[in-house]
MIDOSE-1310 file (N, C-alpha, C; in nm, 2 decimals, decimal comma, always signed):
residues 83
xxxx	-16,24/+9,01/-1,27/-16,36/+9,08/-1,32/-16,46/+9,10/-1,21; -16,48/+9,01/-1,12/-16,58/+9,02/-1,02/-16,54/+9,13/-0,91; -16,42/+9,17/-0,91/-16,37/+9,27/-0,82/-16,37/+9,41/-0,87; -16,42/+9,43/-0,99/-16,42/+9,56/-1,06/-16,51/+9,65/-0,98
xxxx	-16,48/+9,78/-0,99/-16,56/+9,88/-0,92/-16,60/+9,99/-1,02; -16,71/+10,05/-1,00/-16,76/+10,16/-1,10/-16,66/+10,27/-1,09; -16,63/+10,33/-1,21/-16,55/+10,45/-1,22/-16,64/+10,57/-1,20; -16,76/+10,56/-1,24/-16,85/+10,67/-1,24/-17,00/+10,62/-1,23
xxxx	-17,08/+10,67/-1,15/-17,22/+10,63/-1,15/-17,31/+10,76/-1,15; -17,41/+10,76/-1,23/-17,50/+10,88/-1,23/-17,64/+10,83/-1,23; -17,72/+10,87/-1,13/-17,86/+10,82/-1,11/-17,95/+10,94/-1,14; -18,06/+10,91/-1,21/-18,16/+11,01/-1,24/-18,29/+10,99/-1,15
xxxx	-18,28/+10,90/-1,06/-18,39/+10,87/-0,97/-18,32/+10,85/-0,83; -18,40/+10,87/-0,73/-18,35/+10,85/-0,59/-18,32/+10,70/-0,57; -18,20/+10,67/-0,54/-18,15/+10,53/-0,52/-18,03/+10,53/-0,43; -18,03/+10,44/-0,34/-17,92/+10,44/-0,24/-17,79/+10,38/-0,30
xxxx	-17,68/+10,41/-0,23/-17,55/+10,36/-0,28/-17,54/+10,21/-0,27; -17,60/+10,16/-0,16/-17,61/+10,01/-0,14/-17,68/+9,94/-0,26; -17,79/+10,00/-0,30/-17,87/+9,95/-0,41/-17,79/+9,95/-0,54; -17,72/+10,06/-0,57/-17,63/+10,07/-0,68/-17,52/+9,96/-0,68
xxxx	-17,46/+9,95/-0,57/-17,35/+9,85/-0,55/-17,41/+9,71/-0,58; -17,53/+9,68/-0,53/-17,59/+9,55/-0,55/-17,62/+9,53/-0,70; -17,67/+9,63/-0,77/-17,70/+9,62/-0,91/-17,57/+9,60/-0,99; -17,47/+9,67/-0,95/-17,34/+9,65/-1,03/-17,28/+9,51/-1,00
xxxx	-17,29/+9,46/-0,88/-17,24/+9,32/-0,85/-17,32/+9,22/-0,93; -17,46/+9,24/-0,94/-17,54/+9,15/-1,02/-17,50/+9,16/-1,17; -17,47/+9,28/-1,22/-17,43/+9,29/-1,36/-17,31/+9,21/-1,39; -17,21/+9,22/-1,30/-17,08/+9,15/-1,32/-17,10/+9,00/-1,33
xxxx	-17,19/+8,95/-1,24/-17,22/+8,81/-1,24/-17,29/+8,77/-1,37; -17,39/+8,85/-1,41/-17,47/+8,82/-1,53/-17,38/+8,82/-1,66; -17,30/+8,92/-1,67/-17,22/+8,94/-1,79/-17,11/+8,83/-1,80; -17,07/+8,77/-1,69/-16,98/+8,66/-1,70/-17,04/+8,54/-1,77
xxxx	-17,17/+8,52/-1,76/-17,24/+8,41/-1,82/-17,30/+8,44/-1,95; -17,30/+8,57/-1,99/-17,37/+8,61/-2,12/-17,27/+8,58/-2,23; -17,33/+8,55/-2,35/-17,25/+8,53/-2,47/-17,21/+8,67/-2,52; -17,11/+8,66/-2,61/-17,05/+8,78/-2,67/-17,14/+8,84/-2,77
xxxx	-17,25/+8,77/-2,81/-17,34/+8,82/-2,91/-17,44/+8,92/-2,86; -17,45/+8,93/-2,73/-17,55/+9,02/-2,67/-17,49/+9,15/-2,61; -17,57/+9,25/-2,61/-17,52/+9,38/-2,55/-17,62/+9,41/-2,43; -17,70/+9,32/-2,39/-17,78/+9,34/-2,27/-17,80/+9,21/-2,20
xxxx	-17,82/+9,22/-2,07/-17,86/+9,11/-1,98/-17,97/+9,16/-1,89; -18,05/+9,07/-1,83/-18,16/+9,10/-1,74/-18,15/+9,02/-1,62; -18,19/+9,09/-1,51/-18,21/+9,02/-1,38/-18,35/+9,02/-1,35; -18,39/+8,98/-1,23/-18,53/+8,98/-1,20/-18,59/+9,12/-1,19
xxxx	-18,51/+9,22/-1,16/-18,56/+9,36/-1,14/-18,50/+9,46/-1,24; -18,41/+9,43/-1,32/-18,34/+9,53/-1,40/-18,29/+9,48/-1,53; -18,27/+9,57/-1,62/-18,21/+9,54/-1,75/-18,08/+9,62/-1,76; -17,97/+9,55/-1,80/-17,84/+9,61/-1,81/-17,80/+9,61/-1,96
xxxx	-17,80/+9,73/-2,01/-17,75/+9,75/-2,15/-17,61/+9,79/-2,14; -17,52/+9,72/-2,21/-17,38/+9,75/-2,19/-17,30/+9,74/-2,32; -17,18/+9,81/-2,31/-17,09/+9,80/-2,42/-16,94/+9,80/-2,37; -16,87/+9,70/-2,41/-16,73/+9,69/-2,36/-16,65/+9,80/-2,43
xxxx	-16,57/+9,87/-2,35/-16,48/+9,98/-2,40/-16,34/+9,95/-2,34; -16,25/+9,90/-2,42/-16,12/+9,85/-2,38/-16,13/+9,75/-2,26; -16,09/+9,79/-2,14/-16,09/+9,70/-2,03/-16,20/+9,73/-1,93; -16,30/+9,82/-1,97/-16,41/+9,85/-1,88/-16,54/+9,83/-1,96
xxxx	-16,65/+9,83/-1,88/-16,79/+9,83/-1,94/-16,86/+9,96/-1,92; -16,92/+10,01/-2,03/-17,01/+10,12/-2,02/-17,15/+10,06/-2,00; -17,22/+10,09/-1,89/-17,34/+10,02/-1,85/-17,45/+10,12/-1,82; -17,57/+10,09/-1,88/-17,69/+10,16/-1,86/-17,79/+10,07/-1,79
xxxx	-17,83/+10,10/-1,67/-17,92/+10,01/-1,59/-18,06/+10,08/-1,60; -18,15/+10,00/-1,65/-18,29/+10,05/-1,66/-18,39/+9,95/-1,60; -18,51/+9,98/-1,60/-18,62/+9,89/-1,56/-18,64/+9,79/-1,68; -18,70/+9,68/-1,65/-18,73/+9,59/-1,76/-18,84/+9,63/-1,85
xxxx	-18,91/+9,74/-1,81/-19,02/+9,79/-1,89/-18,98/+9,91/-1,98; -18,86/+9,95/-1,97/-18,81/+10,06/-2,06/-18,80/+10,01/-2,20; -18,79/+10,10/-2,30/-18,79/+10,07/-2,44/-18,64/+10,03/-2,47; -18,62/+9,91/-2,51/-18,48/+9,86/-2,53/-18,42/+9,93/-2,65
xxxx	-18,49/+9,97/-2,75/-18,43/+10,04/-2,86/-18,38/+10,18/-2,82; -18,46/+10,25/-2,74/-18,42/+10,38/-2,69/-18,30/+10,36/-2,59; -18,30/+10,26/-2,51/-18,18/+10,23/-2,43/-18,06/+10,21/-2,51; -18,06/+10,13/-2,61/-17,95/+10,10/-2,70/-17,90/+10,23/-2,76
xxxx	-17,99/+10,32/-2,81/-17,95/+10,44/-2,87/-17,88/+10,53/-2,76; -17,94/+10,54/-2,64/-17,88/+10,62/-2,53/-17,74/+10,57/-2,50; -17,72/+10,44/-2,50/-17,59/+10,38/-2,47/-17,49/+10,42/-2,58; -17,53/+10,42/-2,71/-17,45/+10,46/-2,82/-17,40/+10,60/-2,80
xxxx	-17,49/+10,69/-2,76/-17,46/+10,83/-2,74/-17,36/+10,84/-2,63; -17,38/+10,77/-2,52/-17,28/+10,77/-2,41/-17,15/+10,73/-2,45; -17,14/+10,62/-2,53/-17,02/+10,56/-2,58/-16,94/+10,66/-2,67; -17,02/+10,73/-2,75/-16,96/+10,84/-2,84/-16,89/+10,95/-2,76
xxx	-16,96/+10,99/-2,65/-16,91/+11,09/-2,56/-16,79/+11,05/-2,49; -16,79/+10,92/-2,44/-16,68/+10,87/-2,36/-16,55/+10,85/-2,45; -16,57/+10,80/-2,57/-16,46/+10,77/-2,65/-16,41/+10,90/-2,71
């Protein structure tokens, strides 16, 4: 699990590749310790809203100040498109 790599990443703000890789590595560590009851985890600087899809995760990375309900709805739309 910790050696997984993103299949696709899309940013809507200016962010470096190194920063994205750091955020994704942090997500993998956080999700390993999260319970199966949750669909989001938080770090000091970001919120990761996610949904398992077969053997991959669909992940939306946002700020901690974003609206969690809107984030969950956005993730559902993404999941519908991907499936």
